[in-house]
N, C-alpha and C positions, 0 to 999 in steps of 0.2 A: 504493500500500500504506500509506504513511504517512498519507494522507488518511483512508483507511478506519479506521485505528487511532484517529486523532483523533476521528472521528465516533462510533465505538463508545465511546471514553472520555467524550465529551460526553454521550451517551445514558445511560451508567452514572452519571455525575455528576448528571444531572437526576433520574434515578430515586432516587438517594440523597436529594436535596433533597425530593422528593415524599414519600418514606418518612418523613423527619424531620417534615415538616409534618403528615402524617396522624397519626403517633404522638403528636406534641405536642398537636395540637388535640383528638384523640380522648381523650387522657388528661385534659385539662381538662374535657371534656364528661362523661366517666365520673365524675370526682370531683364535679362540680357536681350531676349528676342523682343520683348515689349519696348525696350529702348530703341531698337532699330525701327520698329513700326512707328513709334512716336516721331523719330527723326524724319522718316519719309513723309509723315502727315504735316509736320511743322515746316520743313525746309523745302520750298518749291523747287530750288535748284537740283534737288535729288530726284525729282519726279521724271526721270528719263527711263527709257526702256531697259537699259542695262541694270539700273538699280531697282527697277520695278520687280524684276525676277527675284532679287534678294528680299524685297518687301514681302512677296508671296511666301518665300521660304521662311522668313521670320514669323509671319502670321501663322503658318502651319505649326511651327515650333512652339509658339506662344499658346495656341489652343491645345496642342498635345500636352504641354506642361500643366496647363490649367486642369484638364480632365484627369491627369495623373494625380494631382493633388487632392481632388475632391472624391476620388474613389474610396469606397469603404467595403472591404470584403465581408464584413459582418452583416451588411444589408444587401439583399439580392439586387434591388433596383440600382443602387449606386455602384455595385460591382459590375453590373451589365453596362451601365453608363460609362464607367471607366474603361472597361475592356474594349467595347466597340468604338467609342469616340477616340480613345488613345490610339487604337489600331488605325483608324481612318486618317487621323492627322499626322501620325508618324510615317505612314506610308506616303502621304502627300509630301511630307518634308523631304524624304530622300528622292522622291520623283522630281521635285523642283530642282534638286542639285543636278539631275540629268538634263533638265532643260537649259540650265546655265552652261553645262559642258557642251551640249549640242549647239548652243548659240555661239560659243567661242570657236568651236570647230567649223561651223558653217561660215563664220566671218573670216577667220584667219586662214584656214586650210583651203576652203572652197571659194573664198573671196566673194561671198554673197552678201548683199545688203538688204535682203528682204525679210530678215528674221522678225522684225517688228510686226509684219503682216501675219505671222504665225501665232500671235498671242492667243487668239481664240482656240486654236488647235492645242496649244499648251494647256489651257484650262480644261478642255475636254479630256485630254490625255491624263492629266494629273488627278482631277477630281473624279472623273469617270472610272479610271483604274482603281483609285482608292475605294470608291463605293462598291465596285464589283468584288474586289478582294475581301472587303469587310462583310459583304453579304455571303460570299462563299464560306467565310470563316464560321458562319452559324451552323454549317453541316457538322453533325456529330457533337453539337454543343452540349456540354455538361460542365458548367463553370465550377472550377475550384480555384485555389490560389496558392502561390508560393509566398508564405508569410502574408504580405499585404499587396501582392502583385496579382491583380485580377486578370492579367493577360493569360495566365496559365489555365489549361483545361484538364480536368481530371481523367477523362476517358482517353483511351489510346488513339481512337479515331480523331478526336478533337485535337490532340497534340500534333498528330500528323498533318491535319488540315491547317493548324496554326503555323506550322513550319513552312508548309507549301505556300500559304497566302501572305506570309510576311518575310521570313528569312531567305527564301529562295529569290523573290524579287529584289530584296535588299542587296544580296551578294551579286545579283545580276547588275544592279545599279552601280555597285562598287567597281566591278570589272569594266563596265562601260565607261564610267568616269575616268578610271585609270588609263584605259586604252586611248580615250579621246584626248586627255591632257598630254599623254605621251606623244601623240601625233602633232598636237599644237606646238609643243615645245621643240620637237624635232624640226618642224617647219620654220620656226623662228631661229633656231640654231643655223639652219641652212641659209636663211636670209642674212644673218649676221656675218657668216663666213663670206657670202657673196659681196656684202658691203665692204668688208675688209679687202677683198680681192680687187674691187674696182676703185678703192680709196674714196668712196662717197661718204664724206664726214656727216652730212646731214642725215643720210639714210642710216649710217652706223648709229647715230644718236637715237633715232627712232627705234631701231631694232633692239638696241641695248635696253631702252626703256621698256619695250614690250617684254623682253626676256626677264628683266628684273621683276616685273609683275607676274608673268606666267610661271616663273620658277616657284613662286609662292603657291600658285594655284595647283601646281603639280603635287603638292603635299595634301591637298584637301580631301582626296579619297581616304586618307588616313583618319580623318575625323569619323567617318562612318565605320571604319574598321575598329578604331578605338572605342567607339560608343557601343558597338554591338557584338564584338568578338566574344566577350564573356557571356553575353546573353545567348549566343549561338551554341557555345559549348555547354551552357547550363541546360538548354532545351534538349540537346542531344543526350546529355547524361541523364536527364529526367525521363527521357523516352526509353533509354536502355535499362536504367535502374530506378524505377519510380519510387521505390521505398527508401532510397538512400539519398538524403539531401546533404549537400556540401555547403555549409553556412558561409564560408568566406567567398565561395563562388557566387552564391546568391547575393551577397553584399555588393560584389563587383558588378554583377549583372544589373541590378536595379540602379546602382549608383551611376555607372557610366552611361547607361541608357538614358537616365533622367537628365544627364548633363549635356546631351546632344544639342539642345537649343542654345545653351551657353557657348559651346564650341563653335557652332555655326554663326552665332551673332558676332563673335570676335573675328573669326576668319573671313566670313563673307561680308559682314556689315560694317565693321569699324575700319573702313578704308580712308584714304587721304581726303576724299571728297567730304565724308561725314565729319572728320576732324576739322577740316577747314570751315565748314558751315558752323560748327560749334564754336570755334575760336572767334569767328567773325561776330557771332551773336554776343559772346562774352565781351568782346572788345567794345561793342556798342553800349552795353549796359553796366559793365563793371566800372567802379570809380577809378580815376587815374592812378591812385596809390596802389591799387591791386593789379593793374595791368602788367606790371613787371614780373608778377608771379606766374603769368601764363607762359608755358614752356615754348621758347623760340617763336613767340607769336608773330613778331614783325617779319622775321625771316620766313616763317611759314606762309604768311600772306603774300609775300613777294615772289615766292617760288612759282614756277610754271605748273599749272594744274596737272596732276598725274594721278588718275584713279586706278584702282586695281584692274578694272576692265579697260585697259588702255587700248586694246585692239578693237574695242567697240566704239571708239570715239566718233567714227563717222556716223553712227546711229544716234549719237547724243547731240549732234550739231543741230541748231534750230533751223 
């Protein structure tokens, strides 16, 4: 009897730890992605097609984080709300990263300038695919939870469907993004070598600026890998050995997945255009005494504008 009480107490303690991890990490993601959404709404100069895709990504992350925070496995309705809403918006999040990768590839590699005309198709692709996958996930549905994680399903069929409708598309998106960014970076590397060969200094400057930005974007598939690698391992382990839970793996699973919105907001959203817009507003309203505390404010203002989507600048021109 005493052993059973200790086991029950241990399970409750672990559930509380998982609840705290999810709440804390999701709150950070909600604040980070909400900040990007707020910047897009407040700063008119950011309302260009290249940053609009980042706005949709941040909006998906913000809603994904919100529904993760309000889920309650102890209550059936809220558990269903968390499970399906989080699934929908997290799928939408990683699908929006594929539209950004597609836009860069079409602009840089294929030299097309019509990507803005594809916005309606992007919405149909992202929201439509997210809805279809979320509906399919209801097959074999018998909700359980890992601690406080309403995504998990207790039936073997439900676990398999969950893996097929989320983790398989997720890793497909990771592979697509990685392959696409590799092609884009290779294209810009070739352009840089060509510029050096013909000694075109102006072209060299443009190509190097593009490479500086795109080298950062080449690491962005790692955000999805870092956010969901532990979750993937945890789902596979739970499918193979459903009766054996690994607590530290569950912590890493829910913690890293809940931080995806924060990672995306930093990597995709906090670019030089956003920082410039913020510094300009602060420069207008802050007292003269405090302006010197703004980091490199005057130098930042005088620099030539350089956003992370450098290669999409032709789309952003009025």
